[in-house]
C-alpha positions as CSV (number, residue, x, y, z in Angstrom):
1,X,-9.2,-6.0,-18.6
2,X,-5.4,-7.0,-20.3
3,X,-4.5,-10.3,-19.0
4,X,-1.4,-8.4,-16.7
5,X,-4.2,-5.9,-15.3
6,X,-5.0,-6.9,-11.6
7,X,-8.5,-6.7,-10.8
8,X,-9.4,-3.7,-8.9
9,X,-10.8,-5.5,-6.1
10,X,-7.5,-6.9,-5.3
11,X,-6.2,-3.6,-5.6
12,X,-8.6,-2.2,-3.3
13,X,-8.2,-5.1,-0.6
14,X,-4.4,-5.1,-0.3
15,X,-3.5,-1.6,-0.5
16,X,-3.8,0.0,2.7
17,X,-1.2,-3.2,3.6
18,X,0.6,-2.2,0.7
19,X,0.9,2.1,1.9
20,X,1.0,1.3,5.1
21,X,4.5,-1.1,4.0
22,X,6.1,1.9,1.5
23,X,6.0,4.5,4.7
24,X,7.5,2.2,7.3
25,X,10.3,1.4,4.8
26,X,11.0,5.6,5.3
27,X,9.3,8.8,5.8
28,X,7.8,9.7,2.7
29,X,5.1,12.0,1.4
30,X,2.2,10.6,-0.4
31,X,3.2,11.3,-4.1
32,X,6.7,9.2,-3.6
33,X,4.1,6.5,-1.9
34,X,2.4,6.3,-5.2
35,X,5.8,6.0,-7.6
36,X,6.8,2.9,-4.5
37,X,3.4,1.3,-5.6
38,X,3.5,1.6,-9.3
39,X,7.0,0.4,-9.1
40,X,6.0,-2.6,-7.2
41,X,3.5,-3.8,-10.4
42,X,0.0,-2.5,-8.3
43,X,-0.5,0.0,-11.4
44,X,-1.4,3.7,-11.2
45,X,-2.7,5.0,-7.9
46,X,-4.9,8.2,-8.0
47,X,-4.1,10.8,-5.5
48,X,-8.1,10.5,-4.7
49,X,-7.5,7.0,-4.2
50,X,-4.6,7.2,-1.9
51,X,-4.5,10.0,-0.1
52,X,-8.1,8.7,1.7
53,X,-6.3,5.8,3.0
54,X,-3.0,7.9,3.9
55,X,-5.4,9.8,6.3
56,X,-7.7,6.5,7.3
57,X,-4.0,4.9,8.0
58,X,-3.2,8.2,10.4
59,X,-6.9,8.4,12.2
60,X,-6.3,4.9,13.5
61,X,-2.7,5.5,15.1
62,X,-0.9,3.7,12.4
63,X,0.9,6.5,10.8
64,X,1.8,9.7,11.7
65,X,2.4,13.2,9.7
66,X,4.0,16.7,9.4
67,X,4.1,19.5,6.8
68,X,7.7,20.9,5.5
69,X,8.5,23.6,3.5
70,X,9.4,22.3,-0.3
71,X,12.8,22.9,-1.7
72,X,11.6,25.2,-4.4
73,X,7.7,24.5,-4.8
74,X,5.2,23.7,-2.4
75,X,5.4,22.1,1.1
76,X,4.7,18.5,1.6
77,X,3.1,16.4,4.1
78,X,5.2,13.6,5.1
79,X,3.9,10.3,6.7
80,X,6.1,7.9,9.2
81,X,4.7,5.0,10.4
82,X,4.0,4.4,13.9
83,X,5.6,1.4,16.4
84,X,1.6,0.6,15.9
85,X,1.8,0.3,12.8
86,X,4.9,-1.4,12.0
87,X,3.3,-4.2,14.5
88,X,0.0,-3.8,12.4
89,X,1.9,-4.2,9.4
90,X,3.8,-7.3,10.3
91,X,0.6,-9.4,11.8
92,X,-1.8,-8.1,8.8
93,X,1.7,-8.9,6.8
94,X,1.8,-12.8,7.8
95,X,-1.9,-13.4,8.0
96,X,-1.9,-11.7,4.5
97,X,0.6,-14.7,3.5
98,X,-1.0,-17.2,5.2
99,X,-4.4,-16.0,3.4
100,X,-2.9,-16.2,0.3
101,X,-1.1,-19.5,0.3
102,X,-4.3,-21.5,1.4
103,X,-5.9,-19.3,-1.5
104,X,-3.9,-20.4,-3.9
105,X,-3.9,-24.0,-3.2
106,X,-7.5,-23.4,-4.6
107,X,-6.7,-22.2,-8.3
108,X,-5.8,-24.4,-10.9
109,X,-2.1,-24.1,-12.2
110,X,-1.3,-21.3,-14.5
111,X,0.3,-23.4,-16.9
112,X,-2.4,-26.1,-17.0
113,X,-4.5,-25.7,-20.3
114,X,-7.7,-26.5,-18.7
């Protein structure tokens, strides 16, 4: 693993919240969510990983979806966050920040030579 590559288990843990956050920004479709996650530095998230997360979030009532005809191409399934999804995002994001701050207090500084 390269020094700047994130461990897979970290991505697996944060992916549902990151996907919900990307969809909460604006109604969007899966490929655009994957691009947003990659642009944020989380690496390439394949459809076989992404779509089950989107479908689980929808089944949990945190997202809704609708099909739209494509302009000059196939239709796309668009996702939007529900009010419950935005509420869940805010609560879980606050908990994530608390968790990462506490965990960071246990680790040596990245600059330490030890």
